[in-house]
C-alpha positions in Angstrom: 98.8 138.6 73.3 97.6 142.2 73.4 98.9 144.6 75.9 95.4 145.5 77.1 92.4 143.6 78.2 89.2 144.7 76.3 85.7 143.5 77.3 82.6 144.7 75.6 79.0 144.0 76.6 75.6 145.2 75.4 73.5 146.0 78.4 69.8 146.5 78.1 69.6 149.6 80.3 70.3 153.3 79.9 73.9 154.6 80.3 72.7 156.5 83.5 71.6 153.3 85.0 74.8 151.4 84.1 76.9 154.2 85.4 75.2 154.1 88.8 76.5 150.6 89.3 80.0 152.0 89.5 79.3 155.0 91.7 77.4 153.6 94.7 78.9 150.8 96.9 75.5 149.2 97.5 74.8 149.0 93.8 78.4 147.9 92.9 78.2 145.0 95.4 75.1 143.8 93.7 77.2 142.5 90.8 80.8 142.4 92.1 82.2 141.9 95.6 81.0 140.9 99.1 82.0 144.1 100.9 83.4 147.5 99.9 83.4 151.3 100.0 83.2 153.6 97.0 84.0 157.4 97.0 83.0 158.1 93.4 84.7 161.3 92.4 88.0 162.3 90.9 90.6 161.4 93.5 88.1 159.3 95.5 89.1 155.8 96.5 87.4 152.5 96.4 88.0 149.1 98.1 86.2 145.9 97.2 86.5 142.5 98.8 85.8 141.0 95.4 85.6 137.2 96.2 85.6 137.2 100.0 89.3 136.5 100.3 91.1 139.7 99.1 90.7 143.4 98.5 91.0 145.2 95.2 91.6 149.0 95.6 92.1 152.0 93.5 91.3 155.7 92.9 89.0 157.4 90.4 91.0 159.5 87.9 88.3 160.4 85.4 84.6 160.9 86.1 82.3 162.0 83.3 78.7 160.8 84.0 77.1 158.9 82.4 79.7 158.3 79.6 83.1 157.6 81.0 84.8 156.5 84.2 88.5 155.7 84.7 90.0 154.2 87.9 93.3 152.6 89.0 93.1 149.0 90.0 95.1 146.5 92.0 95.2 144.0 94.8 96.2 144.8 98.4 97.7 141.4 99.2 101.4 141.4 100.0 103.4 140.5 96.9 100.4 140.8 94.6 101.5 141.0 90.9 99.0 143.8 90.4 99.3 146.2 93.4 96.9 149.1 93.9 97.6 151.9 91.5 99.6 149.8 89.1 96.9 149.3 86.4 94.1 151.4 85.0 90.5 150.5 84.0 88.6 152.6 81.5 84.8 152.3 81.3 83.0 153.8 78.3 79.2 153.7 78.0 77.7 154.4 74.6 74.0 154.7 74.2 72.5 152.4 71.6 69.0 151.6 70.4 69.1 148.4 72.6 70.5 150.1 75.7 74.2 150.7 76.4 77.4 149.3 74.9 79.9 149.0 77.8 83.5 149.0 76.7 86.0 148.1 79.4 89.8 148.5 78.7 92.2 147.4 81.4 95.7 148.7 80.9 99.2 148.1 82.4 98.6 144.5 83.5 101.6 142.2 83.6 101.4 139.7 80.8 100.9 136.8 83.2 97.8 138.5 84.7 95.9 139.6 81.5 94.0 136.4 80.8 92.9 136.0 84.5 91.7 139.6 84.5 90.0 139.2 81.2 88.1 136.2 82.4 87.2 138.0 85.7 85.9 141.1 83.8 83.9 138.9 81.4 82.3 137.2 84.4 81.5 140.4 86.2 80.2 142.3 83.2 77.7 139.5 82.7 76.6 140.0 86.3 76.4 143.8 85.8 74.3 143.4 82.7 71.8 141.2 84.5 71.6 143.7 87.5 71.3 146.8 85.3 68.4 145.3 83.4 66.7 144.4 86.7 67.5 140.7 86.9 69.2 138.8 89.7 72.3 137.0 88.5 72.1 134.7 91.5 75.0 133.9 93.9 78.4 134.7 92.5 80.2 131.3 92.1 83.6 133.2 92.4 82.8 134.1 96.0 81.9 130.6 97.1 78.7 132.0 98.7 
């Protein structure tokens, strides 16, 4: 198994639109999470209650609108195998004729956590793609809503 998780998705929206779904808590929560705060700037923190039963948290370490965003990632639960700050997510947005190619690379995950995180990111990138093109992906089955 590779040491990083890579998820790519073609999104039928401009990079500026896609980028905005990572910088505003209200927009982020349209595709991932049930509650959260986002301080989108280098050094700024975010916290997301992703599925209604636990908080993911991290800090923004790179911020280059609308091309690139890098943040740390982890879970606040006691004994979590991926605690906050222990892994890094890189988002690259490349303009294409069809919209935006989003490339997500999640680094520094323990081997046992890679497949779970890959499946999670695949799920949420699909929801992001729908929102960015103006569609409603419906209730998130991962939240039990």
